[in-house]
N, C-alpha and C positions, 0 to 999 in steps of 0.2 A: 276861716284862717287855715293855711297849710300847716301841717303838724309833722314834726320829726321827733320820734321817741327812740333813744338809744336802745338797741336790742329788739326794737319793735318794727324795724324797717321804716319805710316811708309811707305816709298816709296822704292820699290825694282826696280831699273832699269832693263830692260829686252832687250835682243837682239834676232834678228831673224837669226837662222842658215839657211843653205840651205834646201830648200823643198825637202824631199825625199818621195818615194812612199811606205812608211811603215805604214801610218796611225797615226803617232805620231806628235805632234806639233813641229814646228821648233823653238819655243820660249823658252827661258830660262833666268835665272838670275844668275850671277856669285856671289856666296856666300861662305864665308870662314867657314870651319869646322875644329875644333880641336885647340890645343895650341902647337906651334903657328898656326895661321889660314892657312889652305890650300885652295886656291880658287878652287871651283868646279862649273861646269855648272849644275844648278838644275832647273828642270821644276817646276813651281808652279801649281799644278795639281788638279783641282776640280773633276777629274774623278777617284781618288783613295783615300783610307783610310789609307795609310801607308806613312812613310818617309823612303827612302832608298838611298843608294849610292853604286856605283861601288868601290870596294876596292882592296887592294893588297893581299887579301885572294885568289883572282883569280889566277890560274896558268897562265903562259905566253900564252898558247894557248887557253885561255878562256876569255870571257868578252870583245871581240873585238867590238868596237863601234866607230862611227864617232867623238864623243866628245873627246875621247882618255884619259880623266882624270881618275885617281884612287886615292881614299883616302888611304894614308899610315897611318894606325892605329898605327903602331909601332913608328911613328915619333911624335905622339901627347901625351903630358904629362897628358892630362885630359881624355884620353880615357880609358874606361873599358868595358869588356864583361859583359853582364847581364845574360848570359846563357852559358852553355858549350856544347850545341847541335847544329848541323847544320841540317837544314830541308829544304824541298822544298816549294816554294811559286809559285803558278800558275799565269801566265800572260795570261791565256786563249789561243787564237790562236797563240800568239807569242811563247809559250813554257813555260817551268818551270825553275825558277831561284833557285839556292841553296843559302840560306841566314843564317846569324848568327846574334843574337840579341846583341845590344851594346848600349852604352851611351857616348855622348861627347857634347861639347858646340858649338853652332852656333853663328856666329857674326851677329848681327842685324844691320839695318841701323842707329840705335841710338848709336852704338858703344858698346852696352851691349853684354855680353856673356850669351846666353840662353841655359841652359841644355836641351838636347833633347835625347829621346830614339829613336833608328832608327835601320834599318836592313842594314847589310853589305852584298853585293852580293859576293858570293864565287865562283860562276860559272854561266855562261849562254852562249848560242850560238844561231846561226840562222841568217838568212838574215834580219829579222825585227830589232833585236837588233843591228846588225852590222851597220844599217843605222841611229841609234839613235844619234841625235845632242847633247844630254845632258848626263851627268854623273850620274844622279840620279833624284829623284823627291821628292817634299814636298807636302803631301796631304792636300787638302782643302775640305774634305767631307761635305755633307750638314748638318751633325749633329755630336756632340761629342758622341752621343749614338752609332754611327756606326764605331768608330775608332777601328782599330786593336789593341788589348790590349797591345802589346809589342812595340808599336810605339807612339810617341808623336804627338799631334795635334797642329801645329804651332800657329794657331789663339787663341786657348784656352790657350796655354802656355804664349803667349804675354799678354793676359788679366790678367792672374794670376801674372805675373811679373810687372804689372803696366805700361807696355809700350803702351797699347791701352786703349782708353776710352770706357767702356762698353755701353755708350749711342750712340756710332757710330759703329754699328756692320756690317761693310761693307767690302767686298773684291772687289776692282774695277780694271778692266783691260782696258788699253788703248794702243792698238797696232797700229803702223803705218808701214804697210808693205813696202811702198815706201822707207822710211828712214831706215827701218830694225831696228827701235828702238821703245821701248815702256816702260810701267811701270805696276807694280802691286802695288796698294795702299791699305794697310790694315788699317782699323779703321777710314776711312774718304772717302769722294767722292769729286770730282771736280764739284761743283755746276754749273759751266759754261758749262758743257757738258751734263747736264741732262734736256735739253729742246728740243722741236721739236718732230718729229715723234718718237714714242717709243712703246714698247711692254712690258707688265708686265706678267710674267709667274708664277702664284702661285704654290708653290711646291706641288706635289702629288706623293706619294710613288710608285716606280716601283715594282710591286708585282709578275711578271711572273716567276722570278727565284730567289730563296732565296739566300741571301748573297751579293746582289748588291744594297741594299736599300740606300747605302751611296751616290749614284749618284744624281746630281741636276736634277730632273725630273719634268715634268709637263704634263698635259693632252694635247694631240694633236687631234684636231677635224678631220682634214683630211690632207693627204699628196698626192700631185698631181704632175704629170710630163706631160708636154705638154697638159694640160687641162684634163687629165685622172686621176681620183682618184684611186691611187693604194692601199690606206689604209685609213680607218676611225676609229676614237675612239681608237687610240693607244697612246703610250707614247713617249714624246720628252725628250731628255737630252742634256745639254750643258756642254761640257767637255773641259776645258782649256788645258788638256794634250793630246788632240786628234787634228787631222787636218781634215781628210775627214769625209764624212757621213759613218756611220756604223750602224749595228743593225740587224733587222730581215732579214734572208737570202732571203726569197721570195721577200720582198720589194726591197732590194738592187739589186737582179738579174733582176727583172722586170724593175727597173730604168735603168740599163745598157742596157738591151734589147731595151728599148724605145729610149734611146740616140743613140744606134747603127743604128736605122732606119733613122736617119738624121733629119734635120729640126731644130736643136739646141733648143730643148724644154726647157721651164722654169720649175724650181722646186718651188712649192708653198707650204709653211707650213701655214695652217690655224688653228688658235687657237680660243677659245670661244670669246676672245677679242683681235684682232690683227692678223696681217698677215706678213709673211716674204717671199720675192720672190728673187730667185737667177737665173740669166741668165747663159747661157753656158760659157760666158767669165769669170765667177766667179768659176764655179765648174770644168771647164777644166783648169788644172794647169800645168805649166811647171815644170818638174822634174829637179832639179838643181844638184843633186848628186845621187850616187847609180847606180844600174844596168840599170835603165830606164832613166839615165841622157840624157837630150836633147829632150825627148818626152813630148808631152802635152797630159795628160790623164785625163779622168773623175774620180773624187774622190768619189767613192762609193764602199763599200766592205761589204760582209756578216760578221757577228760577232757571229751568233748562239744564239742571244738573241731575243726571239719571241716578236712581237708587239712593237718593240723599234726602234725609229729613233734618232740616236745620232750624234752630229757633234761638231766640235771644232773651230780651227782657220779659217776654211773656212767661217764661219759666223762672228766670233769675230774680225777678222781683219777689218771688215767694220762697227763695232759698238763700242760704249762705253758700257762696260758690268759691271753691278753691281750685285754681289751676296749678298743678305741680310739675316742676321741671326736674331733670337730672343734670347737675352741673358737672362739667368736665374741665379740669384745669389743664390747659395746653402749654403753659409757660408762665413766666412772672407776670401776674395780673392779666393773664390772657385766659378767658373763660369761654367755653361753648355751652350751649344748652340743648338738651334732647327732651322730648316729651315723656312724661310718666302717665298722666291722666287727669281726670277731673273728679273732684269730690263735691257732692251736693248734699246739703243738710236742710231739713225743714226749718223754716223760721217759726219759733214757738208761738208768736203772736199773729200768725197768718194762716191761710188755708194749708192743710197738711197734704201736699200734692205727692209726696213720696209715700206710696201705699205698700211697698215691699222693700225692705232694706237689703243691702249687700251684707254678706257674711264678714267681709274684710272691714276692719275698723280703722279709723284714722288715729294715729299717734303723733302728737305734735312735738316729736323729738328732733334734734338736728339730723340732717341727712348727710351721708358720706359723700364727699367730693371725689369723683372718679379722676384718675390720672392717666389711665390707658385710653386706647381708642374705643369709641362707641360707634357701632354700625347701625344706621337706621335701615329699616326694611325698605326694599325697593318696591315701588308700586307695580302691581301686575296690571298694566294698562290694557284694557279691552278696546278693540276697535270701536270708535264712536259710532253710534247708530241713532237715527231718529225713528222711533217706533211708530209715530203717528203725528198728524197735523193737529191733534187735540191739544188744546191749551189756548193761551192768549197771545196775540200777535199785534205788533204796532209797526206802522209803516213810516216812511220818512216825512210824511205830512203830519204825523201825529194821530192818524186814525187808528182805531183799535177794534179788533174782532176777537170774540171768544167763541171757540169751536169745540164741539163734542163729536165723537166718532162712535158709531155702532156698526160693527162689521167694517165695510168700506164706505158707508153712508155718513155724510157730514151734515150737521145742523148747528145753528148758532145765531149770534147777534152781532151786528156791526154798528159801531159808533163813529161817525165821520167827523173830521175836524175841518172839512172843506164844504162849501155850499151850505145845504140845510143842516140843521142840528136835529138830533133825535137818535132813536135806536131802530135798526132795520133788520129784517129777517134774512138769514143766509141758509142756503142748502147746497149740496154738492156731493162729490165723491173723491176718494183718494185711491191710488192703486194699492194692491195688497202688499207689494214688496217694499219694505222699509228702506229709507235712505241710508247709504253707507258713504264712506269717503270716496268711493269710486263711481257711485251711481245715485242719481236723485230719485225722489219719489213724486210722481206726477199728482197734481191736485187740480180739480175743476170746481168752480163755485158759481152760483147764481145769487144775485142780490136784488131784492125788491126795495125801491127807494120810497115807498109809502110808509111813513113813520108809524111805529107801533104805539107811540105815546099820544099825548094830547097837544103837541105843538101845533102852531097855526099852519095851514096848508099852503103850499106853493107849487108851481108847475113841475118841479122835480118829483113830486109824488106820483106822477104818471110814468116815471122812467124806471128802467131796469139796467143791470150790468151783468156781463159774463166775464169771468176771470179764469185763466188757465196758465199753469206753469208747474213748478216743482220745488220741493224742499231739497236743498243741497247743503252738504256739510263743508263749510269753508273755514279753514284754520280753527277747527274744533268748535265752530259756532253753526247753529242751524239758521239758514237763510231761506225764506220763502219768497221766491221771485215769480210774479204773476203778470202776464200780459192782460190788459184791462180794456174792454170795449164797453163804453158807457152809451147806452141807447137812449137818446133824448128824443122822445116822440112828439115833443111840442117845444115851442120857443119859451125861454126863460129870460125876459127882458133884463138886460144888464149883466147876464151871465153867459148864456149860450143860445144859439139858434138850433132849430130842429136838425138832427143828424146823429151820426155815430162818432164818438170821440175815442181816440186811442192813447193809452198810457201804459207805462211799465212800472209796476209797484214792487218795492222791496220791503219785506216784513222781517222783523226779528222777534224772538220771544220777549214777552213783557211780564213784569211782576204785577202790574196794575191792570186788571181787566175791566170789562163792562160789568158794573155791579148790578146784581139782581136782574139777570137777563130775562127778557120777556119771551116766553116760548109760544110762538104762534101755533105750533102743531096741536096745542091742547084745546083749541077752539075751532076745530073743523066744523063746517056747516054742510048741509046737503049740496049736491051738485047744482051748479048754476047753469042757466041757459046762456052760455057764453059762446061767442063766435069762434073761439079757438078750439072748442071741444069738437072732436071728430077725427077723421083720417085724412092725412096729407101725403102727397107723393111728388117726387122730383121726376124730371125727364129720364134720369138714369135708373129709376126704380127704387130709390131709397124711400122708405115709408116712415112716417111719424103718426102714431096713434096717441091722441092726447085727450085727457080729461081735466076739467077745471073745477076746483072747489073753492068756496069762499072761506076766508080765515080772518081772525082778529076783527070780529064785528063788521065784516064786509070791507075792511081796509085793503086787503090784497087777495090775489088769486093764487092758490097753490096748483101747480101743474104736475101731473103724474102721467106716465104712459110708457111707450116703448118705441125705440128706434130700431128699424129692421133693415138688413141687407144680406148679401150672400155670405158674409162672415158670421151670420147669426143675428140675434136680437139682443138688445141691452135695455135695461130699465133706465128711464129718464126722470128727473125731478127738477122742479124750478118754479118760476113765478111768471105771472102775467098781470097786466094792468086791467082789473075788472071795472075800473072807474072811467075807462076811455070814452065810452058812449055818453055817459051822463056829464062828462067834462067837455063834450062837444068836439072831440078829436076824431080825426079820420084814421089815425094810426094807433094801434094797440101794441105797446112794447111787450116783449117776451124774452126771457132768459132761462135756459134749461141746461142741465149738466148730465153727463153719462159716463160710465166707466166701461172700458173694454179690456181685453186680455193684455194688450201691449201698452195701455196708457189710459188717458182720460180725454173727454171731449166736452167743450162748452159751445152751445149754440145760442146766439142772441140776435135779435132784430125786431122787426115789426110786422104785424098783420095789417094790411091795408083793408080797412073795413068797407071801402067803396067798391073795390074790385075783387075782394075775397082772395087775396094773394099773400102768402107768408114768405117773406124774404129774410133769410138768416145768414149771418156770418158765422163761420165755424172755426174754432180754435182747437187744434189737436195737439196734445202733448205726449211725448214718449220720453222715457228716462235717458239722461245723458250724464256724462261726467261733469263736475263743477266747471271745468275749463271750457266746456262746449255748450253752456247754457244759452248762448246766443242763437242756437238752432234747436232749442228745446220745444218751441211752439210753432206750428205751421198754421197759416191763415188760408181759408178757402171760403167759398160762399155757395149757397144753394137757394133756389126758388121752389117753393112747395105750392101745389095746387090741391084744392079739396077734391076728394073722391066721393062719389055718391053711394058706393057699395063698399062692403067690408074688404080690406086688402086681400084677405085669404081667398076670397071668391074671384078676385080680379087679376091678381099678379101671380103668375106661375113661374117667373124667372127673375127674382129680385137681384139687383146688382150690388156691388160692394158699397159699404158705408163710406162717404167721402172723408 
């Protein structure tokens, strides 16, 4: 039952839905929207600056989500559209939602009907949305200055309507994960829960990426995993609409790598005053619904936001949390809100995650309402850079690859959503210069399509792929665009005939990667007597010196070696089909990648086992501006013949690399 207590603000009861592995909080409040009121599951979300709801504008095959509710705007007598245009709204790694602007009334715990501007979802899709426990969200951004203009700010609207006391500018969350019940109290705090170990986090604007200043952020002195500092002097954010840790791709990937080494390391957040410590029993969470149901997984994911560590219910379920505003009275019943900071208090009946307290104590006395101007700090925006291809990427087909980088060498795992299912090995190179708004970062990859798992075999297991392109920064988003050559060395009935297939793939950062990637590099076996091993030369003097090793219990062949020309030599790495002969094929697919001073190279094709001829297509990528990515990759070809003596003994005047 919704509760209104005079002098105690408004209390929104909250429930905990099933924990799903999509990064969204499982907590929501059932609130009625429209006339008559339609009960909907709405997150009270301090990580957004909009109010939105899933609606019957969605076609039947869109907006599938676990919460299942849809607002029927046609059944509400108080509903009006405030615009006649439908437009996209980005939810970052989750995808893009189509929305329409509207207005209706929200039923508050006091029984009042509060007019609200909001967004109606007209379409969305994808696994992350599908696992969403709630039907929409009510934003509690850090300031009224950062609210999306066509959407109402609930806290501000309640002040203006006289339902909240401006002298008590608090939003307090109290969640009990064991009972799966909690509250969000607006306009008051429970003073009995504001004692004992605590941390105060004064607000500090997150300035790395324009447009997300609305998050409740603070300075983070250090972030450590297992006693090792993975980041210092970065930003922390507490987001009631989130569940897991998210943020900087490098920090999250290194965290997962450290956890994978074993030992159940602790995660420690150290602030200028105060410290939070989470053990493995808190960040390893049982997935209760969705594709990963029944698994216990560490809750860390890249978000593509540099120098940011963001978390939600993973911390808030173990704390009494108070967001504090500064109220500014601008006129008669006109109030603005500026951020003060976040207070966290250990729950006495839960794990004591606050391991060092702040010296500043919380006093639950009325706060003064300002009447003059309050100036928010301007973000010192740094030019957006993409430091590396490391992280998780998803393309428009839904295929996902998770990559790590050592120096400029890339390794990783690919999980395809087309053709065969399974996990596949990836290797390659990136150029040393990071992407900027004016220049991309070239990337070349090789993929071996022999599954690393125990899936049933099919003809594509003999195939390889070469990919080449660059990371570009487009409207403050990293886009990895790769030309793709799929080398089909055999027919796959019902799918494709033997040949080379051309595609262009566009990838974006993703929060859901390939879980527990299989690292084929750990199972190297001695050199095999493979036909590709040896020295190869073109008519213009370009030389390939290749060695093949067996990996992953003989499933795939790892290729290493050197590509040489007048410009010097470069290391190559890739894959070849070591099962071609036993599969009765006359063609052995091969894909290798290399890095040179001005860019990267991907070479892929087949070795004709009957005539001992290596024919390769060559993709060469050099950095361009985002506007010129259509000329980022050049295609050429070369035919290599085997040489019987070592190249250094035979070739005295090598020619340029193609």
